N, C-alpha and C positions, 0 to 999 in steps of 0.2 A: 706575577700572579694576576695583576689587573688586566694585562693583555689577554691572558688565558680566559678569564671570565668574560671579557668583551667579545672574544671569538665565539665562546659558547652561546652568548646572548644572540649575536648576529646569526650564527648557524641555526639556532632554534627558531628564530623569526623567519629565516629563509625557508626552512623546511615547512613551517606552518603556511607561508604564502604559496609555496609550490603546491601544497595539498589543496589550498583554497582555489588555485587556478587549474587544478586537475579536473578530469571528467567527473569525479565523485561529486563535485559541487557545481561545476559549470554546466554539466549536462548529465545529471544522475540517471543511471540505467533504469531506476524505478519510474522516473518521469517519462523517459522514452517509451517504456512499456505501456504506460497509460495513454500517451499520445497515439501509439499504434492501435490500441483498443478503440480510441475515439475515431480514428480514420476508418477502421474496419466497420464500426457501427454506422458511420456516415455512408459508406459504400452499400451496406446492407439495406439501409433505409432508402437510398437512391434506387436500388434494384427493385425493392418492394413497390415503391411509388411508380416506377416505370412499368412494372408488370400490370398495375391498375390502368394506367394510361394506354398501354398496348392492348389490353383486353377491350377497352372501349373503342379503340381505333379499328380493331380487327373484327368486331362483332358484326355478324351478318344482319342485314336489315330486318329479316323476319323475327330475329330474337332481340332486336334493339328496342327496348321499352324503357319507360321511366322507372319501372320496378327494377330492371336490370342495372340501370345507372345508380339507383339508390343502394343496391347491394354492393356495388363497387365503391360507392362513397363511404359506406359503413366499414368496408374492408380497409380503405385508406385511413379512416379515423382510428381504427384499431392499430394499424402499423405506426401511426404518429404517436398514439398514447403509449404503446409499448416502448418505442424508441425514446420518448420523452423521459420515461422512468429510468431507462438505462443511462441516458445522457446525464441525468441528475446525479445518479450514483457515481458516474465517472468524474463529474465535476467535484463531488465531495471527496472522492479518492485523490484527485489532483491537489485539492486544498490540504488534505491530511498529509500527503507526501511533502508538500512545501513546508508544513509545520515541522515535520520530522527532520527535514534537511536543515531548517533554521535552528532547530534544537541541537543538531549535531555540530553546527557552526558555533553556537554559544558554548557548548561543552568543550570543543577544541580550543576556543578562545580562552576560556577559564583555565584549562589545563596548561596552556602556554604561559599565561600570567603566573600561575602557581609554580611552574618550572623555573621561571626567571627569578621569582622571589626566593624559592628554596635553594637555588644554586648561586645565590649571592651575586646576581648579575651586577656588573659595575655600572654605576650611573654617573653621568656628567653632572656638573654643579647644578644646573637648572632642571635636570631630569627627575621624573618620578616614574614608577612602574606604570601608573595610569597614563602619563604623558607619552611614554614609549608606545603603549598599546594604542592610544588615540592617534598618534602620528603615523605609526608604521603598520598597524594591523587593522584597526577599525575601518579605514576607507575601503579596504578590500572586502571585508565581511559585509559591510553595508551595501556595497555594490553587488555582491553575490545575491543577497536577499532581495534587493530591488529588481535585479534582472529576473530572478525567479518569479517574483510577483507580477512584473510586467508581462513576461512570457505567458504565464498562466491566465492572466486577465485577457490578453489578446487572443489566446487560443480559445477560451470559452466564448468570448464575444464573436469571434469568427464562426465558431460552430453554431451559436444561436442564430446569427444573421443568415448564414447559408441555409440552415434548416428552415427558418421562417420564410425566406424568399422562395425556396423551392416548394414549400408547403402552399404558399400563396398562389404560385403558378398552377400547381395541381388542383387547388380549389377552383381556380378560374376555369380550368379545363373541365372539371366535373360540372360546374354550373352551366357551361356552354352545352355539354352533352345532355344535361338534365332538361334544359330548355328545348333543345333539339328533339329529344326523345318524347317530351310532352306534346310537341307539335305533331310528331309522327303518330303518337297514340291517338290524338284527336282526328288526324286525317284518316287513320284506319277505321275509327268509329264512324266518321262521316261516310266513308266508302261502304261500310256495312249497311248503314241506314239507306244509302242510295240504292244498294242492291235490293234491299227489302222493298223499298218504294218502287223500284223498277219492276 
């Protein structure tokens, strides 16, 4: 009878660990979906920013004024603001998903311990149900939670950094064109005055 209970205990722990090492907890589909949404939003923002830069680059000299550049600057600001709101929502969604996954781990861990207790799992002399969980189960569940937290933190940091760097480059481009267009406007004004004087 003791051997039977020991086998049941070993089998229950093995099934639990197999589940913890499955895609459900290693790479949950819900998390993958959120990462896909983040990538799509990054591409959308990239294309929007590039459309502004391209419009400045392709603008004919006759239409290239400081006012035109300021219009594009406002457009860029709106893209950044809209995207910032969406990224914040996605970051919150990612954090909530991690909480849900961690909660599922805790429930599964509780259910396993409950199963072992209710099925009279055989214990060695120095063992307790808590020590079994601590030795055989907790290292895996702790690792899953830590991996999830690290992955989410790295993903958000990468997203923030890439958005910030590209935003900085776009702002530098805008500032260059603004200065350039201001000089062009001044030169056009000088030319008009010269024509009047002539």
